[in-house]
N, C-alpha and C positions, 0 to 999 in steps of 0.2 A: 504493500499500501504506499502512495505517495506521502511523505511528511506533510503534516498539517502546518500550515504557517501560523496559526494560532487563532485562538477563538476570535468570534466577530470581523475574522478578515475574509472578505469575497473569495471565492474560489473561481479562478480563471484558467482557463487551458494554458498549461505553460510555455507551447509553441506561440501562443498568440502574444505573450508577454516577450518571448524571444524575438518576435518580429517588432514588438514596440522598441524596445531597447536598441536593437541592432541598427535601426534606421540611424538613429543619432551616432553610434558609435563608427558606423562605416563613415558617415559624413564627416565626422572629426578627423579620424586618422587619414581620410584622403587628403584633406588641408593640409597635412603635414608635409607633402610632396606636391602636389598640385600646381601650387605657385611657382616651383623653380624652374619649368620652361617659360614661362611668362615674363620673366625678370628684365629681359631687354625690352620689350613691348612697354612694361610699366615705367621703367627708365625713360624711354623716350617720351612717353605719353604725358609724365609727369616731372618733364624737364630736370633730370637728375641722372647722376651717373650709374652704372652697374652695382659700384661697391656700395652704393648709398641706397640702392633697390634692397641689396640684401637683407638690410633692417627689416624688410616686411616679412623676411623669414626667421631672422633672428629674434626680433620682439615676439612671434608668437610660439616660439619653442622656449623662450625665457619663461613667459607667462605660465605656458602650458605646466612646464617641468614645476615650478613653484606650487602650483595648486593641486599637482597631482597627489603627493604624499598627504596633504591634509584634507584630502575627499572624505574619508572615514570620520574624521572629527566634525566636517562641516553637516554630513549625512545626519550624525547624531544631535548637532545642535540644531538645525533646520527642520528635520525630518527628509527622508531619503526620498519620498516621491516630491516633495516641494522642492528639494534641491536639484533633483533632476528635470523638472519642469522647468525652474529657473535658469539652469544652465544651458537647457535648449533654446527658452526664447533669447538668452543673452547671446547664444553663438549664432541664431539665426538674424537678430537684430544686427548684430556686429557685421555679418557677410554682407547684408543689405548695404551698409554705410562703406563698406570696404570698397564694394562696386560702385559707390557713388562717389567715392573718394576725389576730392580736386586736386589734392596736394599729395606729397609723400610723406609729410608730417603727421596729416591727417589718416592716412592711411597706416602709419605705423603705430599710433593711438588705437584704431580700431581694431588690428592685428593684436595687440595688447590685450583688448577686451575680450577678442574671438579666443585666444589660447586661453585666457584665463577662466572663461566659461566651458571651453571645450575640456579643460584639465580633468573635469568631474566627471565626464561623460564615460571614459573607458573603465576605471575603477567601479562606479556605480551599475553599469551595466553587467560587469562581470558578477558582482555580488547578487544583484537582483537575480540573475539567471541561475549562480549556484543554490540560491533559496528557492527558486520556483521550481526545481526538479529535485526529486528524490535522489539520494546517494547514488544509486544503481545506475541513473539515467543521466547522469552529471557528464559523463564523456560525450553524449549527443550534445548536450548543451554547450560544452565547450568546443566542440567540432564546428559546431553553428558560428560561435563566437569567433573562434578562429578564423573563419573565412574573412571577416571585416578586417582582423588585426593583420594577416598574411597579404589578402588579394588588395587590399586599398592601396597601401604603399606602390604595389606595381601598377594598378589601373591609375593612379594618379597621375603621372607625367605623361600616360598617352591622352587622358581625357583632357588635361590642362593644354597639351599641345594642339589638339583639334580643336577645342574651344576657342582658343587665342587666333590660330589661324583661319578657322571659319567666320568667328564672329568679330569676338574683342576680349581682350585680359578680363576685362571688368565680368564677363559671363563664368569666370572661374568661381567668382563668390556668388553671383546672381543664382547659380544652379542649386546652391544650398537651401534656398528659401523655400521652395515646395515640398524638398524632403525635412525640413525642419519642422514646417507646419503639420504634416502627416506625422511625424514623430511626436509632436506635441499632443495632437489629438488623441493617439493612442496610448501616450502615457498615462494622460487624463482618465481614459476609460478603463485601461486595462492594469496599470501598475497600483499597488496598494502596500503601505507599511505594514511589516507584520508586526503582531500585536507585543511581541517581546522587545521591539525596538522602541525604547522610551526616549523623548527628547531631553538632552543632557541639559541640567542646570548648574554646571560646574563653572567655575572662572575660567575666562578665556587666556589662553597661554600667549600672551602677547609677545614675550621674549622668544620663545620657541618659533612663533611664526616669522618674527623679523630675523633671527639667525637663519633660518630656512631660505627665507627670499634671497639672503644676501648670498651664501656659500652657494647656492644653487644659480643664481642670476649670473655671478662672477664665474662660476665655472661653464655655464653654457655659452656665454659670450668670448671666453677664451678659447673654446674650443671650435666654435664658427669661426672665428677670427684669426686663430692661430697660424695657419698655414699661410693666410693671406700676409700676415705679418712677420712670418720667418719666426715665429714661436718664440724662445727664449732670448733672440737677439733684439725683441722689442721689450721696452720698459713697461709699456701697456700691459702685455700680456703676463709679464713677470708678476706685475702687481696684482692682476687678476687672479692669478693662482694663488699667490700668497694669501689674499683675502679668502679666497674659497677653502683653502686648507684651514685656515686660522678658525674661521666661522663654521666649517664643518665639525672640528674638534670641540669648539665651545656648543654648537648646536647638541653632539651627542652627551655632554657631559648635562646640559640642561634638561635634556628629554630623560634621562636616566634620575635625576633629581627631582623633577615635577611632579606634583602629586596627581595633577590631571594633565598629563602631556598632549600636544597636539598632536605628535605621531608616538605611537605606544610602540616602542623598539624592542620590549620585552617578548615579543612575538619570536624572536630570533633565537630563543631558547629552544624552540621545537627545530630539532636537526634535520627533518624532512623540509621543513618550512625554508631554513636558512641554505640548506642546499640546493633547494629548488629555485631560489632567489639568485643564487650565484649562476647556476644554470641557464636562467633566463635572461641575466645580464649579458654571457657569452652568446647564446643565441641571438639577442637584439645586436649585439657587436657584429657578427657574423653576417644576418640578415641585411641590416642597414648598410654595413660597409660594401658588401657584393653588389648592392642594389645601386651604389654611387659608381662602383667599379665597372660593372658590366655596360652602362649607357656609354660611358667615357671611351669605353674600348672599341664599342660597335660603331660609334660614329666617327671618332676621331681616327681609329687605324683601320677598319673596314670601311667607311665612307658609307655608312648608312645616313639617309635622311633623318629629320625628327620623328616624323609618323612611322616610317618603315622601321627606325629603332623602337620604337614604342611596341609595333607589331611582333617584331623580332623577340621582345622582352616577354610577350604575354604567356607563353609555355609555363612559366613557374607559376603563375597564376591559374592556370589550368590545372594544372598537378594538383595545386591546393584544394582547388575545387573539388576534386575527385576525391582528395584524400581524406578532407576534413570529416565528412558524414560517415564515410566508410568506417575509419579508426574510431570514430564516436560510436558506432553501432556496435564494434568489436572490443571494445574496451572492458566491458563488464565479464567477458568469457576467458580472459589471461591475465596475467600479471601485466600490469601497464608498465613496469620497468624495461619489459623486452622490448615495447614498442620504442621506448625512449634510447635503449642501446642500439635497435637497427636505425633511428632516426638519425643519429649521431654519426654512426659507421658509414650509410647511405650518403648522408650530407656529406662528409668526408670526402668519399668517393666521387661525388659529382665535381666538389671543388676541385679536385684533383684533375679530373678529367678536363675542366676548363685549361689547367695550366698545360695541358697536351696539346692544346689548339695553335694555330699559327695564322699568319696574316693572309693564308688562301683558304680559311674556314669558311665552308657555306651555311646556308641557312639551316640545313637538317642536322649540321655539327652541333649547330647552338640550341637545335629544338630539343634534343633529346635528354641533354644533361641539365637543362633547366627544367623540363618537366618532371624528371626523376626526383630532383631537388626540391621542387615544389611540393610533392607527394611527401618527401622526407620531412619538410616542415611540418605537414601535418602528422606525422609521427612524432614529431618534438612537441608541438603546442598544445595538442589536445591531451597527451597522458601526463605532460609536464605540469600543467594548469590544475588537472584532477588530483594527481599525486600531491603537489605542493599544498593545495587548500584543503586536504582531507583530513588533518589534524585540527583545523582551525575552528572553533567554537563559533556558532552563526552570528551571535553578537559580535564577534570579533572580525568577521568577515569583511566588513567595509574598511577597516586599518589595513587588514592584510593584503586586500586586492590594491590597494593604492599603493602601498609599496613596492608590490610586485609588478605594478604596470610602470611606477617611476624607474625601477633598476633597469628594465627592459627598455625604455625610451633613453634614459642615460648610456645604457651600453651602447644603443644605437647611434648615440650623438658621438661618443669617445670613438666608435666603430669608422664611423664617416670622416673624422678628423684624421684619425690615425691611419686609415687606408690611404687617403689623398697624400698624406705627408710621406708614408713609406713609399708609395708607387713614384713619387717626385725625386724622393733620395736615390731609390734603385735606377731610376732613369738616368740620372746624372752620371751614377756608377757604371752603369752600362755603356754610355756614349764615351766615357773617358777609355775603356777598355776596347771597345771598338774601334774608335778613332785613332786607337794608336797602331792598329794593323792597317791603317790605310797611309802607307808609306812607298816611297818609290822602290824599296827593297823587298815589298810584298808582291808576289807574280801576279795573284789575283786581283789586287787593286790597280796594279798598271795595266793589264789587260783591260780592265773595266774602263779606265779613263782612258786609253788609248781609243776605244772603240766609239766613246762619247764625245771627244773633244772635237772632231771633224763638223760635227752636227751642231754642237751647242757652245763652242769655245772652250778654252781651259777653264775660265771660272763657271761658265755655266755648269761644266762637267763636274767640277769640285763641288759645287751648291748641291748638283742633283745626287752626288754620291753622299753628301752629308745627309739630306734628306732621308736617304735610305739608311744610314747609319741610327739618324734618331728615331724611326719608325722600327726598327729592328730593336733598338734599345728599350723604347716604350713597351714593345711586345715580350721582351724579356722581362721587363719589372711586373707586368701584369703576371706573367708566369709565377714569380717570386711570391707575389701578395697571395694568389690563389693558394698556392702550396702553404704559407703560413697560417691562413685562414683553415685549411683543411686540418693541419696540426691541430689547432685549436680546438676543434671540436674533437679529435681522438682524445686529447688532453683532459677532458669532462669526462671521461668513462668512469674514472675511478669515483666520480662523486654518487653514482648509481649505487654504490655499496652502502653509502650512508644512509639513503632513503628508504623509508618504509613503506611496504605495500599496504594501500589504503583498505580500510576495513569495510569487508562487504555487509550491506544492508543500512548501515548508519555511520554518520562523522563521528569521529573521536572528538571528544571535548578537550579543548587546549588546558593544559596545566598551568596554574599559576604561580 
């Protein structure tokens, strides 16, 4: 029999609840990547530079990251349904204002509001789904939820590019309005607070909120601007990292000492939850890092135009769409840790397969590794979420899902920053190595220059050879990074030994 949410709570088909919350979640996750391909158009239309326009991305990510971990506390303070509806309304209204923006400053302010409102949607939807479904059906619920989390970042650049090219960059934001209205109506009709969830009447942890906002904001800005400013050669980045580290330590101390912390870190006493959070951070690192890497590789080295590149990246989403519901249905029949192990191994294998490709790669060479990788993400997301949350008491679920989603997003931000930096450094290393062999004493280089010089002249031939060196060096750097990401997945396998198999029939209560 399904768990009863509590006396007096209306009974609603859990799949209707799932659809109600997934509208808003998909919309919010989509907005983390949908604007990326529109930056050039935004900059031109609002009379700003590309660097200035990137604040439309950074401001959203910072606001989103700050709100994510305090969603559990906000839900207990305002009520879960009320907070969900407030977040959807805020996100939808901010989307309209972003599309209307007459200047870059106005757009950045609206993106901050949009990011803050959207920060609550992921953990709220996850907590609502985990409670709407009985324990033996939560795998299916997380399979459905995972579709939005995995497919939306892949679909974002494709949808953003199509809307921008076909209409205007403003439609990247306007498209959220009908989705937001539908989500708001469904949340009003079908989502209800469980009876046990009482609104908190405790003092507000202002210090905790302040410390949290400072360290997350500083870290997010440093990660977003680090590669552009050459990391620690920039005093600005060094100052941001110092602020982030200092206030992170102060925040941890404050939350353990506070009687009513805004983020309850005691949840990490559960070893399964702690291991799951670490694993999700790495999954976020690899997922978002490879999401940045593949489009750059396909467009800059293989010469795909934007829309064709988006289509070439679609197989990963296709694999996830097939895998999520299938893994969710199979979850109750076996130990979910086996799915996790398979997901890590298959994901590592597909990343290694990417490292075997070359500049002559065709479409189908890209299709199958991506499709299988998308399926492997289903093997990771569905059981990982289910196992991690299995030992969490339902009244603690909001806090736990907030931290869980924060670590995934922060892992993604770190992954994007590190992958871009490492790829750039590896490219420089390979350029120096390959260029050292283009000398009058190298027979192959001499023959190539001799063939090209009559048609291009000496300078043209040298320039053409150097472009070839740059392309090959970039290809080799992508090979190195893909292999590093594959090894990161394999390094996570020992964590599975720490995680406990979820109990059948009922979730365990968290120990205090």
